[in-house]
PLY file of the C-alpha trace (Angstrom):
ply
format ascii 1.0
element vertex 108
property float x
property float y
property float z
element edge 107
property int vertex1
property int vertex2
end_header
0.01 0.01 -0.01
1.35 3.44 -0.93
1.91 6.30 1.43
-0.86 8.74 2.25
-1.16 11.80 0.05
0.08 15.02 1.70
-3.07 16.84 0.63
-5.22 14.21 2.39
-3.24 15.00 5.55
-4.27 18.68 5.44
-6.99 19.94 7.79
-10.46 19.27 6.33
-11.14 22.92 5.50
-7.86 23.24 3.59
-8.51 19.92 1.79
-11.88 21.28 0.62
-10.21 24.44 -0.62
-7.68 22.38 -2.61
-10.50 20.33 -4.14
-12.39 23.50 -5.11
-9.30 25.04 -6.67
-8.54 21.88 -8.67
-12.13 21.71 -9.97
-12.17 25.44 -10.70
-9.13 24.92 -12.96
-10.81 21.87 -14.50
-7.99 19.51 -13.44
-5.47 21.48 -15.59
-2.75 24.07 -14.97
-1.01 22.66 -11.89
1.27 25.71 -11.65
-1.74 28.07 -11.66
-3.42 25.93 -8.98
-0.27 26.04 -6.85
-0.06 29.83 -7.21
-3.65 30.22 -6.14
-3.16 27.86 -3.22
0.00 29.72 -2.18
-2.07 32.91 -2.13
-4.43 31.16 0.28
-1.49 30.08 2.50
-1.77 26.43 1.47
1.57 25.11 0.32
1.77 21.79 -1.51
4.43 20.46 -3.79
3.89 20.33 -7.50
4.19 16.53 -7.59
1.79 16.01 -4.69
-0.74 18.34 -6.32
-0.37 16.54 -9.66
-0.97 13.15 -8.06
-3.97 14.57 -6.16
-5.41 16.05 -9.37
-5.28 12.68 -11.09
-6.92 10.94 -8.14
-9.65 13.60 -7.80
-10.37 13.63 -11.52
-10.82 9.88 -11.48
-13.00 10.05 -8.37
-15.15 12.86 -9.75
-15.67 10.98 -13.01
-17.41 8.23 -11.09
-19.97 10.63 -9.59
-22.96 11.71 -11.56
-24.18 15.29 -11.31
-27.92 15.95 -11.06
-27.93 17.55 -14.53
-26.34 14.46 -16.12
-29.27 12.38 -17.18
-27.36 10.14 -19.63
-23.80 8.87 -19.82
-22.56 7.72 -23.23
-19.42 5.63 -23.68
-17.75 5.84 -27.08
-15.11 3.37 -28.16
-13.07 4.10 -31.30
-12.70 0.70 -32.91
-9.53 1.47 -34.81
-7.54 2.94 -31.92
-9.34 1.61 -28.84
-9.69 5.17 -27.52
-12.52 5.44 -25.02
-14.49 8.63 -24.39
-17.22 9.22 -21.86
-19.82 11.96 -22.52
-22.26 13.07 -19.83
-25.36 14.94 -20.94
-28.66 16.21 -19.62
-30.43 14.78 -22.67
-32.62 11.71 -22.25
-31.20 8.44 -23.58
-33.94 8.24 -26.23
-32.90 11.62 -27.66
-29.21 10.63 -27.77
-30.06 7.39 -29.53
-32.28 9.22 -32.05
-29.51 11.73 -32.84
-27.00 8.93 -33.37
-29.49 7.06 -35.58
-30.10 10.16 -37.67
-26.35 10.65 -38.13
-26.03 7.02 -39.24
-28.96 7.36 -41.64
-27.61 10.60 -43.15
-24.21 8.99 -43.69
-25.81 6.09 -45.55
-27.54 8.55 -47.88
-24.19 10.08 -48.91
0 1
1 2
2 3
3 4
4 5
5 6
6 7
7 8
8 9
9 10
10 11
11 12
12 13
13 14
14 15
15 16
16 17
17 18
18 19
19 20
20 21
21 22
22 23
23 24
24 25
25 26
26 27
27 28
28 29
29 30
30 31
31 32
32 33
33 34
34 35
35 36
36 37
37 38
38 39
39 40
40 41
41 42
42 43
43 44
44 45
45 46
46 47
47 48
48 49
49 50
50 51
51 52
52 53
53 54
54 55
55 56
56 57
57 58
58 59
59 60
60 61
61 62
62 63
63 64
64 65
65 66
66 67
67 68
68 69
69 70
70 71
71 72
72 73
73 74
74 75
75 76
76 77
77 78
78 79
79 80
80 81
81 82
82 83
83 84
84 85
85 86
86 87
87 88
88 89
89 90
90 91
91 92
92 93
93 94
94 95
95 96
96 97
97 98
98 99
99 100
100 101
101 102
102 103
103 104
104 105
105 106
106 107
């Protein structure tokens, strides 16, 4: 078992601030996140923050938001690339749009 993340060892209030900053930056721009956290007197190393961002992004991806009615998984057959799209649209609407795209491609 690995060692405990330094950010997880912060007081609860500071941990929540770190999570909010990471989400505000949409899990990107670690240096900008660190600068913002430094301004809030929360000092974390770049590597610890990077590891935490990856862990939080994975954790957040597993949680559904109330406005996410449907989750679509797309697998690119040629490359194996997987994408997940969350949408507020009903599943029936998503399926109809995909069907209409398929039908219009067959007409070409």
